[in-house]
C-alpha positions in Angstrom: 158.4 122.5 81.1 162.9 124.6 81.5 165.2 124.0 78.9 167.1 121.9 76.6 164.3 119.6 76.2 162.8 122.6 74.3 165.3 122.3 71.4 162.7 121.8 69.0 162.4 123.1 65.2 159.3 124.4 63.6 158.7 122.7 60.4 156.6 125.2 58.5 155.7 129.0 58.4 157.7 131.9 57.4 158.7 134.8 59.7 156.6 138.1 59.3 159.4 140.1 60.9 157.1 142.0 63.2 158.3 143.8 66.3 156.5 144.7 69.6 156.4 148.3 70.3 157.3 149.2 74.0 154.4 149.6 76.3 151.7 147.3 78.0 150.2 144.6 76.0 147.3 142.6 77.3 146.4 139.3 75.7 142.7 138.8 74.9 140.7 137.1 72.1 137.1 137.2 71.2 135.8 133.7 71.8 133.1 131.6 73.0 132.8 128.5 75.2 130.6 125.5 74.5 129.0 123.3 77.1 131.9 121.0 77.0 134.5 123.8 78.1 135.9 124.1 74.6 137.0 127.6 73.5 135.4 128.0 70.1 136.6 130.2 67.1 135.9 130.3 63.4 139.3 128.7 62.7 139.4 126.0 65.5 139.3 125.9 69.4 141.6 125.0 72.3 140.7 123.8 75.7 142.1 122.6 79.0 139.8 119.5 79.8 138.3 120.2 83.1 134.6 119.2 83.0 133.2 116.2 85.1 132.8 114.5 82.0 136.4 114.9 81.1 137.6 113.6 84.4 135.3 110.6 84.2 136.5 109.8 80.6 140.1 110.0 81.4 139.6 107.9 84.7 140.9 110.8 86.8 140.2 112.0 90.5 139.8 115.8 90.5 141.3 115.9 94.1 144.2 113.2 94.0 146.9 112.0 91.7 147.6 108.5 91.3 150.8 106.6 90.9 149.9 105.4 87.4 149.6 108.9 86.1 153.4 109.2 86.1 153.7 105.9 84.4 153.7 105.3 80.6 150.6 107.1 79.2 151.1 107.3 75.5 151.7 104.5 72.8 155.2 104.3 71.6 154.3 103.7 68.1 154.3 106.3 65.4 152.0 109.3 66.0 152.7 109.8 69.9 155.6 111.0 72.0 156.4 111.3 75.7 159.1 112.3 78.2 160.0 112.3 81.8 161.7 115.5 82.7 164.0 116.7 85.5 166.0 119.7 86.4 167.7 120.9 89.5 169.8 124.0 90.7 172.5 123.2 93.0 175.0 125.2 95.0 177.7 124.2 92.5 175.8 124.2 89.2 172.6 123.0 87.3 172.0 119.4 86.2 169.3 118.5 83.7 168.2 115.1 82.7 165.4 114.2 80.2 164.1 110.7 79.2 162.4 110.5 75.7 160.5 107.7 73.8 161.5 109.6 70.7 162.8 113.1 69.5 160.3 115.7 70.3 159.9 116.9 66.6 159.4 113.5 65.3 156.0 112.1 66.7 155.7 110.2 63.4 158.7 108.2 64.3 158.5 104.7 65.9 160.0 104.3 69.2 163.5 105.9 69.5 164.4 106.2 73.1 166.8 109.2 74.0 168.5 110.4 76.9 170.1 113.9 77.3 172.3 115.2 80.2 173.1 118.9 80.5 175.3 120.0 83.4 176.1 123.8 83.9 179.0 124.6 86.1 179.3 127.9 88.2 181.8 129.4 85.8 179.0 129.0 83.1 180.7 126.2 81.3 177.9 123.8 79.8 178.6 120.1 79.4 176.0 118.1 77.2 175.7 114.5 76.1 173.0 112.6 74.4 172.3 108.9 73.9 170.1 107.2 71.3 169.2 103.8 72.3 167.5 100.9 70.4 163.9 100.2 70.9 164.6 97.0 72.6 166.6 98.9 75.3 163.6 100.8 76.4 160.9 99.8 79.1 158.5 101.8 81.2 155.9 100.8 83.7 152.3 101.8 83.2 151.7 101.5 87.1 154.2 104.3 88.2 157.2 106.1 87.1 159.8 103.4 86.2 161.6 104.3 82.9 164.7 102.4 81.7 166.8 103.1 78.8 169.8 100.8 78.4 171.4 100.8 82.0 169.8 104.1 83.0 166.8 104.7 85.1 164.1 107.3 86.2 162.1 105.9 89.0 159.7 107.2 91.7 156.4 107.3 93.4 155.2 111.0 93.3 157.2 111.9 96.2 160.6 110.1 96.0 162.7 109.9 92.9 166.1 108.3 91.9 167.6 109.2 88.6 170.7 107.6 87.4 172.2 108.0 84.0 175.5 107.8 82.1 176.1 109.2 78.7 179.7 109.6 77.2 181.8 111.4 80.0 178.8 112.6 82.0 176.9 110.6 84.8 174.3 111.6 87.3 173.1 110.2 90.5 170.1 112.2 91.8 167.7 111.8 94.6 164.5 114.0 94.5 162.1 114.3 97.4 159.0 116.3 97.0 158.2 119.4 99.1 155.2 120.4 97.2 152.6 117.7 96.5 152.0 116.6 92.8 149.7 118.7 90.9 148.0 119.0 87.5 146.1 121.8 85.9 142.7 120.2 86.1 143.0 117.1 84.1 146.3 118.2 82.8 145.0 117.4 79.2 145.1 120.3 76.6 143.1 119.8 73.5 143.3 121.5 70.0 140.5 120.9 67.6 139.3 122.0 64.2 135.7 121.5 62.9 135.5 117.8 61.8 138.9 116.6 62.8 140.1 114.6 65.9 141.3 116.6 68.9 145.1 116.9 69.2 146.5 116.3 72.7 149.2 117.8 74.7 149.4 116.5 78.4 151.3 117.7 81.4 151.8 116.4 84.8 154.1 118.2 87.3 154.9 115.3 89.3 157.1 117.3 91.8 156.5 121.1 91.5 159.4 121.5 94.0 161.5 119.1 95.8 164.8 118.8 97.7 167.7 117.3 95.8 170.8 115.4 96.6 173.0 114.9 93.7 176.4 113.2 92.9 177.5 113.7 89.3 180.8 113.1 87.3 182.3 115.2 84.4 185.1 113.2 82.8 187.1 111.7 85.9 185.9 114.7 88.2 183.2 113.9 90.9 181.0 116.5 92.3 178.2 116.5 95.1 175.7 119.0 96.0 172.3 119.7 97.3 169.5 122.0 95.9 166.0 122.5 94.7 164.7 120.4 91.9 161.5 119.7 89.8 160.2 116.9 87.8 157.2 116.7 85.2 155.9 114.3 82.7 154.5 115.2 79.2 152.9 113.2 76.4 150.8 113.8 73.3 149.8 112.7 69.9 150.8 115.8 67.7 154.2 117.7 67.6 153.9 120.8 69.9 155.1 123.1 67.1 151.9 122.0 65.2 149.6 123.1 67.9 151.4 125.9 70.0 152.6 129.1 68.5 154.6 130.3 71.6 154.6 130.2 75.3 156.0 131.7 78.5 156.7 129.3 81.3 158.3 129.7 84.5 158.7 128.2 88.1 160.2 129.8 91.1 160.7 129.6 94.9 159.9 133.1 96.3 159.9 133.4 100.1 157.6 130.7 101.3 155.8 130.4 98.0 156.3 128.2 94.9 154.8 129.3 91.6 154.3 127.6 88.3 153.0 129.8 85.6 152.5 129.5 82.0 150.8 131.4 79.3 150.3 129.4 76.1 149.3 130.8 72.6 147.8 128.1 70.1 148.8 128.1 66.6 147.0 130.1 63.8 144.8 127.0 63.1 143.3 127.5 66.5 143.0 131.3 66.3 145.9 132.0 68.5 143.6 131.2 71.5 145.3 131.6 74.8 145.4 129.1 77.8 146.8 129.9 81.2 148.3 127.7 83.7 148.9 128.7 87.4 149.8 127.2 90.7 150.8 129.1 93.7 151.8 127.0 96.8 152.8 128.2 100.3 154.8 126.5 102.9 154.5 123.1 100.9 150.7 123.3 100.3 148.6 124.4 97.5 146.9 127.7 97.7 145.4 128.7 94.5 145.3 127.0 90.9 142.2 128.1 89.2 143.2 129.2 85.8 139.8 131.0 84.9 140.6 133.6 87.7 144.2 134.6 86.3 144.7 137.5 84.1 148.0 137.5 82.1 149.8 140.9 80.6 153.3 142.0 79.6 154.8 145.3 79.5 158.3 147.0 78.3 158.1 144.4 75.2 161.2 144.4 73.0 162.6 142.4 70.0 165.5 140.0 71.1 168.7 141.1 69.4 169.4 137.6 68.0 166.2 135.8 67.6 164.2 138.9 66.5 161.2 137.4 68.7 159.1 139.7 71.0 160.2 139.4 74.6 158.5 140.7 77.8 160.3 143.2 79.8 157.8 142.4 82.5 155.2 139.5 82.6 152.7 139.5 85.2 150.0 136.9 86.3 147.1 138.2 88.6 145.0 135.9 90.6 141.8 137.6 91.7 139.1 135.9 93.9 136.8 138.2 96.0 138.6 140.5 98.1 142.1 138.4 97.7 144.5 139.2 94.9 147.8 137.5 94.2 150.2 139.0 91.8 153.3 137.3 90.4 155.8 139.3 88.3 158.9 138.2 86.1 161.1 141.3 85.4 163.5 140.7 82.8 167.2 141.5 83.5 169.0 139.2 81.1 168.6 136.7 78.3 171.1 133.9 79.1 170.3 131.6 76.0 169.2 132.6 72.5 168.7 129.5 70.3 167.6 129.7 66.8 166.7 126.1 66.0 167.8 126.3 62.3 171.3 127.3 63.4 171.9 123.8 64.9 170.9 121.9 61.8 173.3 120.6 59.3 174.2 123.0 56.4 171.6 121.8 53.8 168.9 121.8 56.3 170.0 125.1 57.7 169.9 126.6 54.1 166.5 125.3 53.5 165.2 126.6 56.7 166.4 130.0 56.0 165.0 129.9 52.4 161.6 129.2 54.0 161.9 131.8 56.5 161.8 129.4 59.5 163.1 131.0 62.5 161.7 129.0 65.6 163.7 130.0 68.6 163.9 129.4 72.4 165.1 132.0 75.0 165.8 131.5 78.6 165.5 134.6 80.6 166.4 135.6 84.1 165.8 138.3 86.6 163.7 139.0 89.9 160.5 137.3 90.5 158.1 139.1 92.8 155.0 137.8 94.6 152.6 140.1 96.2 149.3 139.3 98.1 146.6 141.9 98.6 143.4 141.8 100.6 140.9 144.5 100.0 143.4 146.2 98.1 146.0 146.4 100.9 149.3 144.8 100.4 149.8 142.2 103.0 152.7 140.1 101.6 155.7 140.9 99.3 158.6 138.6 98.5 161.2 138.7 95.9 163.8 136.2 94.7 166.0 135.4 91.7 164.3 133.1 89.0 164.9 131.7 85.5 162.0 131.3 83.0 161.7 130.5 79.3 159.9 131.7 76.2 159.3 129.1 73.6 158.5 130.7 70.0 157.6 128.1 67.4 155.5 130.3 65.0 156.1 133.5 62.8 156.8 136.7 64.8 153.6 138.4 65.5 152.3 141.2 68.0 150.1 139.7 70.8 147.0 141.4 69.4 147.5 140.3 65.7 
């Protein structure tokens, strides 16, 4: 899910100004589950579609990902959105490319294709460019990933991808080769519903959880080349994310022989702040565990961010337990490298209106060590540690985890 594609703005709700106290916070809610796997509450429900009926209805194979799943999945007209996302970490910097069918906060718009390129150099200098194209300059295949916006292209087959884009004085030519097979959390469809209302959808396919990258890119007249590690995922839905999700932690990391993708999503107030956990652990290029029902998430050493005022976990922990085997993944906060309050980037009048309404949606990019441990019968048998970057998206009003 990292980064600049997260520059969204919450359209409603005022900040309550609450601050987390230091100490352990465990996230839990009183809830029941119906026969369709829906998490029910008085206010509404959220669910990850995972029943046999869900797979059949969506035409998905529980054990295999088909090429068409990375093709165009959502209508391009009003009421829907979709994007294909890529990021990579090179020895000489970071490059990010995003293809949209429309701005992410504007699902009610008609087709408005966009491309953004972000390149961060080793000295911390960030170069950004964005292109908004005409609807007739967009095309996407329904059979596989082949997205074209003007002369730019994002094409691949769930293993090998080629991304070529040029916007203003930035251009990229990237080859991505998968090292970890494509994966989705069950069907990859997250539903949010209220009694008597149609379900709202957010869908997610990590097409390349981890891959090798060979990149050539230009900044102005300078050309650079590098290799590194990359990631590609695909999202679509029929409701703005800020309308269904209150906040989330999301991170991916390569730690020793392991690759981890982990996320903890809290639904909006309408859906009773119900939590959903996403978790994949792969080792040596093979999926090891991914059953979200066996994962517990907790935070410790929470603090209020000095710019956004949002609660941030000093330590976030995912524990996967199955019989006598336990995997623990920990993200330890050392530094916050991006602190974005979305209203600050708006034109003056919109910025003043947002502040008057108390709108303070924000995005934070965090970094520090990621630790993976495996225990069998309580005995530590594996321990790996490496540097990682993860994110916290906070659309809604500031609240304590147990509010």
